[in-house]
LUMKOL-923214 format. One record per residue (C-alpha): residue number from 0; residue in three letters; x, y, z. Coordinates in steps of 0.2 Angstrom, whole numbers, m for minus. Example, Ala and Ser with C-alpha at 12.3 -4.5 7.8 and 13.67 -1.06 7.14 Angstrom:
# LUMKOL-923214
<pt i="0" aa="ALA" east="62" north="m22" up="39"/>
<pt i="1" aa="SER" east="68" north="m5" up="36"/>
# end
This chain:
# LUMKOL-923214
<pt i="0" aa="UNK" east="m149" north="174" up="65"/>
<pt i="1" aa="UNK" east="m167" north="175" up="59"/>
<pt i="2" aa="UNK" east="m180" north="180" up="71"/>
<pt i="3" aa="UNK" east="m191" north="166" up="64"/>
<pt i="4" aa="UNK" east="m186" north="153" up="51"/>
<pt i="5" aa="UNK" east="m196" north="139" up="43"/>
<pt i="6" aa="UNK" east="m184" north="127" up="34"/>
<pt i="7" aa="UNK" east="m190" north="115" up="20"/>
<pt i="8" aa="UNK" east="m207" north="112" up="28"/>
<pt i="9" aa="UNK" east="m216" north="96" up="23"/>
<pt i="10" aa="UNK" east="m233" north="90" up="29"/>
<pt i="11" aa="UNK" east="m241" north="74" up="22"/>
<pt i="12" aa="UNK" east="m259" north="69" up="25"/>
<pt i="13" aa="UNK" east="m259" north="51" up="19"/>
<pt i="14" aa="UNK" east="m251" north="52" up="1"/>
<pt i="15" aa="UNK" east="m256" north="71" up="m1"/>
<pt i="16" aa="UNK" east="m242" north="84" up="2"/>
<pt i="17" aa="UNK" east="m252" north="98" up="9"/>
<pt i="18" aa="UNK" east="m236" north="108" up="12"/>
<pt i="19" aa="UNK" east="m221" north="103" up="1"/>
<pt i="20" aa="UNK" east="m203" north="110" up="4"/>
<pt i="21" aa="UNK" east="m208" north="128" up="10"/>
<pt i="22" aa="UNK" east="m195" north="139" up="17"/>
<pt i="23" aa="UNK" east="m195" north="157" up="23"/>
<pt i="24" aa="UNK" east="m188" north="169" up="36"/>
<pt i="25" aa="UNK" east="m197" north="183" up="45"/>
<pt i="26" aa="UNK" east="m187" north="198" up="52"/>
<pt i="27" aa="UNK" east="m191" north="205" up="69"/>
<pt i="28" aa="UNK" east="m203" north="219" up="68"/>
<pt i="29" aa="UNK" east="m210" north="216" up="51"/>
<pt i="30" aa="UNK" east="m227" north="211" up="44"/>
<pt i="31" aa="UNK" east="m225" north="195" up="33"/>
<pt i="32" aa="UNK" east="m239" north="191" up="22"/>
<pt i="33" aa="UNK" east="m243" north="173" up="18"/>
<pt i="34" aa="UNK" east="m255" north="171" up="3"/>
<pt i="35" aa="UNK" east="m261" north="158" up="m9"/>
<pt i="36" aa="UNK" east="m278" north="151" up="m16"/>
<pt i="37" aa="UNK" east="m290" north="141" up="m5"/>
<pt i="38" aa="UNK" east="m282" north="124" up="m1"/>
<pt i="39" aa="UNK" east="m264" north="130" up="m4"/>
<pt i="40" aa="UNK" east="m258" north="126" up="13"/>
<pt i="41" aa="UNK" east="m257" north="142" up="22"/>
<pt i="42" aa="UNK" east="m267" north="137" up="38"/>
<pt i="43" aa="UNK" east="m258" north="121" up="38"/>
<pt i="44" aa="UNK" east="m242" north="130" up="39"/>
<pt i="45" aa="UNK" east="m249" north="140" up="54"/>
<pt i="46" aa="UNK" east="m254" north="123" up="62"/>
<pt i="47" aa="UNK" east="m236" north="116" up="59"/>
<pt i="48" aa="UNK" east="m229" north="132" up="68"/>
<pt i="49" aa="UNK" east="m240" north="130" up="83"/>
<pt i="50" aa="UNK" east="m238" north="111" up="83"/>
<pt i="51" aa="UNK" east="m256" north="107" up="80"/>
<pt i="52" aa="UNK" east="m249" north="95" up="67"/>
<pt i="53" aa="UNK" east="m232" north="87" up="68"/>
<pt i="54" aa="UNK" east="m220" north="90" up="54"/>
<pt i="55" aa="UNK" east="m217" north="76" up="41"/>
<pt i="56" aa="UNK" east="m200" north="84" up="39"/>
<pt i="57" aa="UNK" east="m192" north="101" up="40"/>
<pt i="58" aa="UNK" east="m187" north="113" up="54"/>
<pt i="59" aa="UNK" east="m194" north="128" up="63"/>
<pt i="60" aa="UNK" east="m183" north="140" up="73"/>
<pt i="61" aa="UNK" east="m189" north="155" up="83"/>
<pt i="62" aa="UNK" east="m177" north="167" up="91"/>
<pt i="63" aa="UNK" east="m163" north="155" up="89"/>
<pt i="64" aa="UNK" east="m172" north="140" up="96"/>
<pt i="65" aa="UNK" east="m178" north="125" up="87"/>
<pt i="66" aa="UNK" east="m196" north="123" up="91"/>
<pt i="67" aa="UNK" east="m203" north="109" up="80"/>
<pt i="68" aa="UNK" east="m207" north="94" up="92"/>
<pt i="69" aa="UNK" east="m212" north="105" up="106"/>
<pt i="70" aa="UNK" east="m230" north="105" up="113"/>
<pt i="71" aa="UNK" east="m242" north="118" up="108"/>
<pt i="72" aa="UNK" east="m243" north="126" up="125"/>
<pt i="73" aa="UNK" east="m224" north="127" up="126"/>
<pt i="74" aa="UNK" east="m223" north="136" up="110"/>
<pt i="75" aa="UNK" east="m236" north="148" up="116"/>
<pt i="76" aa="UNK" east="m226" north="152" up="132"/>
<pt i="77" aa="UNK" east="m211" north="155" up="121"/>
<pt i="78" aa="UNK" east="m220" north="169" up="113"/>
<pt i="79" aa="UNK" east="m230" north="163" up="98"/>
<pt i="80" aa="UNK" east="m248" north="168" up="98"/>
<pt i="81" aa="UNK" east="m261" north="165" up="85"/>
<pt i="82" aa="UNK" east="m279" north="168" up="79"/>
<pt i="83" aa="UNK" east="m290" north="156" up="70"/>
<pt i="84" aa="UNK" east="m299" north="157" up="54"/>
<pt i="85" aa="UNK" east="m316" north="151" up="62"/>
<pt i="86" aa="UNK" east="m317" north="161" up="78"/>
<pt i="87" aa="UNK" east="m324" north="151" up="93"/>
<pt i="88" aa="UNK" east="m324" north="162" up="109"/>
<pt i="89" aa="UNK" east="m329" north="155" up="126"/>
<pt i="90" aa="UNK" east="m347" north="159" up="122"/>
<pt i="91" aa="UNK" east="m354" north="157" up="140"/>
<pt i="92" aa="UNK" east="m341" north="169" up="147"/>
<pt i="93" aa="UNK" east="m340" north="188" up="145"/>
<pt i="94" aa="UNK" east="m327" north="197" up="134"/>
<pt i="95" aa="UNK" east="m316" north="201" up="149"/>
<pt i="96" aa="UNK" east="m317" north="183" up="155"/>
<pt i="97" aa="UNK" east="m311" north="177" up="138"/>
<pt i="98" aa="UNK" east="m296" north="188" up="138"/>
<pt i="99" aa="UNK" east="m292" north="184" up="157"/>
<pt i="100" aa="UNK" east="m292" north="165" up="152"/>
<pt i="101" aa="UNK" east="m279" north="169" up="139"/>
<pt i="102" aa="UNK" east="m268" north="180" up="150"/>
<pt i="103" aa="UNK" east="m266" north="165" up="162"/>
<pt i="104" aa="UNK" east="m254" north="158" up="148"/>
<pt i="105" aa="UNK" east="m242" north="172" up="155"/>
<pt i="106" aa="UNK" east="m246" north="175" up="173"/>
<pt i="107" aa="UNK" east="m252" north="165" up="188"/>
<pt i="108" aa="UNK" east="m261" north="178" up="198"/>
<pt i="109" aa="UNK" east="m279" north="182" up="195"/>
<pt i="110" aa="UNK" east="m278" north="201" up="199"/>
<pt i="111" aa="UNK" east="m263" north="202" up="187"/>
<pt i="112" aa="UNK" east="m272" north="192" up="173"/>
<pt i="113" aa="UNK" east="m287" north="204" up="175"/>
<pt i="114" aa="UNK" east="m276" north="219" up="174"/>
<pt i="115" aa="UNK" east="m267" north="212" up="158"/>
<pt i="116" aa="UNK" east="m284" north="208" up="151"/>
<pt i="117" aa="UNK" east="m291" north="226" up="154"/>
<pt i="118" aa="UNK" east="m276" north="234" up="146"/>
<pt i="119" aa="UNK" east="m277" north="222" up="131"/>
<pt i="120" aa="UNK" east="m296" north="226" up="128"/>
<pt i="121" aa="UNK" east="m291" north="245" up="129"/>
<pt i="122" aa="UNK" east="m278" north="242" up="116"/>
<pt i="123" aa="UNK" east="m290" north="233" up="104"/>
<pt i="124" aa="UNK" east="m304" north="245" up="107"/>
<pt i="125" aa="UNK" east="m315" north="232" up="115"/>
<pt i="126" aa="UNK" east="m316" north="239" up="133"/>
<pt i="127" aa="UNK" east="m334" north="245" up="130"/>
<pt i="128" aa="UNK" east="m339" north="227" up="127"/>
<pt i="129" aa="UNK" east="m330" north="219" up="142"/>
<pt i="130" aa="UNK" east="m345" north="214" up="152"/>
<pt i="131" aa="UNK" east="m355" north="207" up="136"/>
<pt i="132" aa="UNK" east="m357" north="189" up="134"/>
<pt i="133" aa="UNK" east="m345" north="183" up="120"/>
<pt i="134" aa="UNK" east="m359" north="175" up="110"/>
<pt i="135" aa="UNK" east="m368" north="191" up="108"/>
<pt i="136" aa="UNK" east="m354" north="200" up="99"/>
<pt i="137" aa="UNK" east="m355" north="204" up="80"/>
<pt i="138" aa="UNK" east="m343" north="196" up="68"/>
<pt i="139" aa="UNK" east="m332" north="211" up="68"/>
<pt i="140" aa="UNK" east="m331" north="211" up="87"/>
<pt i="141" aa="UNK" east="m328" north="193" up="88"/>
<pt i="142" aa="UNK" east="m313" north="195" up="76"/>
<pt i="143" aa="UNK" east="m307" north="209" up="88"/>
<pt i="144" aa="UNK" east="m309" north="198" up="103"/>
<pt i="145" aa="UNK" east="m299" north="184" up="94"/>
<pt i="146" aa="UNK" east="m285" north="196" up="92"/>
<pt i="147" aa="UNK" east="m286" north="202" up="110"/>
<pt i="148" aa="UNK" east="m286" north="184" up="117"/>
<pt i="149" aa="UNK" east="m270" north="181" up="107"/>
<pt i="150" aa="UNK" east="m262" north="197" up="112"/>
<pt i="151" aa="UNK" east="m266" north="193" up="131"/>
<pt i="152" aa="UNK" east="m254" north="178" up="129"/>
<pt i="153" aa="UNK" east="m239" north="190" up="127"/>
<pt i="154" aa="UNK" east="m233" north="185" up="110"/>
<pt i="155" aa="UNK" east="m217" north="192" up="102"/>
<pt i="156" aa="UNK" east="m223" north="184" up="86"/>
<pt i="157" aa="UNK" east="m242" north="184" up="81"/>
<pt i="158" aa="UNK" east="m250" north="173" up="68"/>
<pt i="159" aa="UNK" east="m266" north="181" up="61"/>
<pt i="160" aa="UNK" east="m277" north="169" up="51"/>
<pt i="161" aa="UNK" east="m289" north="178" up="40"/>
<pt i="162" aa="UNK" east="m294" north="191" up="53"/>
<pt i="163" aa="UNK" east="m302" north="202" up="40"/>
<pt i="164" aa="UNK" east="m314" north="188" up="32"/>
<pt i="165" aa="UNK" east="m332" north="193" up="34"/>
<pt i="166" aa="UNK" east="m329" north="211" up="38"/>
<pt i="167" aa="UNK" east="m338" north="226" up="30"/>
<pt i="168" aa="UNK" east="m328" north="240" up="23"/>
<pt i="169" aa="UNK" east="m327" north="251" up="38"/>
<pt i="170" aa="UNK" east="m322" north="236" up="49"/>
<pt i="171" aa="UNK" east="m309" north="232" up="36"/>
<pt i="172" aa="UNK" east="m301" north="249" up="39"/>
<pt i="173" aa="UNK" east="m302" north="246" up="58"/>
<pt i="174" aa="UNK" east="m294" north="229" up="56"/>
<pt i="175" aa="UNK" east="m279" north="237" up="45"/>
<pt i="176" aa="UNK" east="m277" north="250" up="58"/>
<pt i="177" aa="UNK" east="m276" north="238" up="73"/>
<pt i="178" aa="UNK" east="m264" north="227" up="64"/>
<pt i="179" aa="UNK" east="m252" north="242" up="61"/>
<pt i="180" aa="UNK" east="m254" north="247" up="79"/>
<pt i="181" aa="UNK" east="m249" north="229" up="84"/>
<pt i="182" aa="UNK" east="m234" north="230" up="74"/>
<pt i="183" aa="UNK" east="m230" north="248" up="81"/>
<pt i="184" aa="UNK" east="m231" north="240" up="98"/>
<pt i="185" aa="UNK" east="m216" north="229" up="94"/>
<pt i="186" aa="UNK" east="m224" north="213" up="89"/>
<pt i="187" aa="UNK" east="m219" north="204" up="73"/>
<pt i="188" aa="UNK" east="m233" north="197" up="63"/>
<pt i="189" aa="UNK" east="m236" north="183" up="50"/>
<pt i="190" aa="UNK" east="m253" north="186" up="42"/>
<pt i="191" aa="UNK" east="m263" north="175" up="31"/>
<pt i="192" aa="UNK" east="m276" north="184" up="21"/>
<pt i="193" aa="UNK" east="m287" north="183" up="5"/>
<pt i="194" aa="UNK" east="m292" north="201" up="4"/>
<pt i="195" aa="UNK" east="m279" north="209" up="m6"/>
<pt i="196" aa="UNK" east="m283" north="227" up="0"/>
<pt i="197" aa="UNK" east="m278" north="221" up="17"/>
<pt i="198" aa="UNK" east="m262" north="210" up="13"/>
<pt i="199" aa="UNK" east="m255" north="222" up="0"/>
<pt i="200" aa="UNK" east="m257" north="238" up="12"/>
<pt i="201" aa="UNK" east="m250" north="231" up="28"/>
<pt i="202" aa="UNK" east="m236" north="218" up="22"/>
<pt i="203" aa="UNK" east="m218" north="222" up="22"/>
<pt i="204" aa="UNK" east="m215" north="206" up="12"/>
<pt i="205" aa="UNK" east="m226" north="193" up="5"/>
<pt i="206" aa="UNK" east="m223" north="174" up="2"/>
<pt i="207" aa="UNK" east="m235" north="166" up="m10"/>
<pt i="208" aa="UNK" east="m239" north="147" up="m11"/>
<pt i="209" aa="UNK" east="m249" north="136" up="m22"/>
<pt i="210" aa="UNK" east="m253" north="118" up="m20"/>
<pt i="211" aa="UNK" east="m242" north="118" up="m5"/>
<pt i="212" aa="UNK" east="m226" north="125" up="m14"/>
<pt i="213" aa="UNK" east="m218" north="142" up="m15"/>
<pt i="214" aa="UNK" east="m221" north="152" up="m31"/>
<pt i="215" aa="UNK" east="m215" north="169" up="m26"/>
<pt i="216" aa="UNK" east="m208" north="180" up="m12"/>
<pt i="217" aa="UNK" east="m205" north="199" up="m12"/>
<pt i="218" aa="UNK" east="m212" north="216" up="m9"/>
<pt i="219" aa="UNK" east="m231" north="218" up="m11"/>
<pt i="220" aa="UNK" east="m228" north="226" up="m28"/>
<pt i="221" aa="UNK" east="m216" north="212" up="m34"/>
<pt i="222" aa="UNK" east="m228" north="198" up="m29"/>
<pt i="223" aa="UNK" east="m243" north="207" up="m36"/>
<pt i="224" aa="UNK" east="m235" north="208" up="m53"/>
<pt i="225" aa="UNK" east="m228" north="190" up="m52"/>
<pt i="226" aa="UNK" east="m234" north="179" up="m67"/>
<pt i="227" aa="UNK" east="m235" north="163" up="m56"/>
<pt i="228" aa="UNK" east="m246" north="173" up="m43"/>
<pt i="229" aa="UNK" east="m257" north="180" up="m56"/>
<pt i="230" aa="UNK" east="m260" north="163" up="m64"/>
<pt i="231" aa="UNK" east="m263" north="155" up="m47"/>
<pt i="232" aa="UNK" east="m276" north="167" up="m42"/>
<pt i="233" aa="UNK" east="m284" north="172" up="m59"/>
<pt i="234" aa="UNK" east="m279" north="158" up="m71"/>
<pt i="235" aa="UNK" east="m266" north="155" up="m84"/>
<pt i="236" aa="UNK" east="m276" north="164" up="m98"/>
<pt i="237" aa="UNK" east="m276" north="180" up="m87"/>
<pt i="238" aa="UNK" east="m257" north="178" up="m83"/>
<pt i="239" aa="UNK" east="m253" north="177" up="m102"/>
<pt i="240" aa="UNK" east="m265" north="192" up="m107"/>
# end
């Protein structure tokens, strides 16, 4: 039984197939990379997993349960958390209050939610910013807060959507370290990322898509050397060189 399985995912927007017959399995405990050029359907796949969009066809299974058709909040309670490409913290609340709000996905008691939020901020190295207003954070800390909010929901599977975008080199290294730390804590990860330094250094396996369709899957080295992947990113002439 696969820990997570996407079967023949299809999503149409009008007559356009944004995702067209994409299938993959994710093993428990691994970091699974999802790559492709802009507009290839990566974030749409995340939105299908979390039920922000309904499937046109296909099936999604998590820990042996069919989850497509469930409401978004039910999927979160089952243990799938995610971050978003464009981070939008609750700007008029503190960093701690942001994470407490997410912790209520898993607990009902205010004291317990606060304790969970404190532990999450310590884990993500944001505890020193806990009393700052979220709107005052740098982009690097906002990205870290986005991860903290997702972790506070208690996920077994975490979907990371371009958490490294916009970061400087030192922040990139910190992001890579945090993602590895999350994996070591026992959380399985699917990561969408354009920055090859990140995706190639952290992923156990990578699934590449282009125009909504699978073009390759394998180890980072296998995918990096795949002709179809090179062509999708750099053009046909480069792939043939």
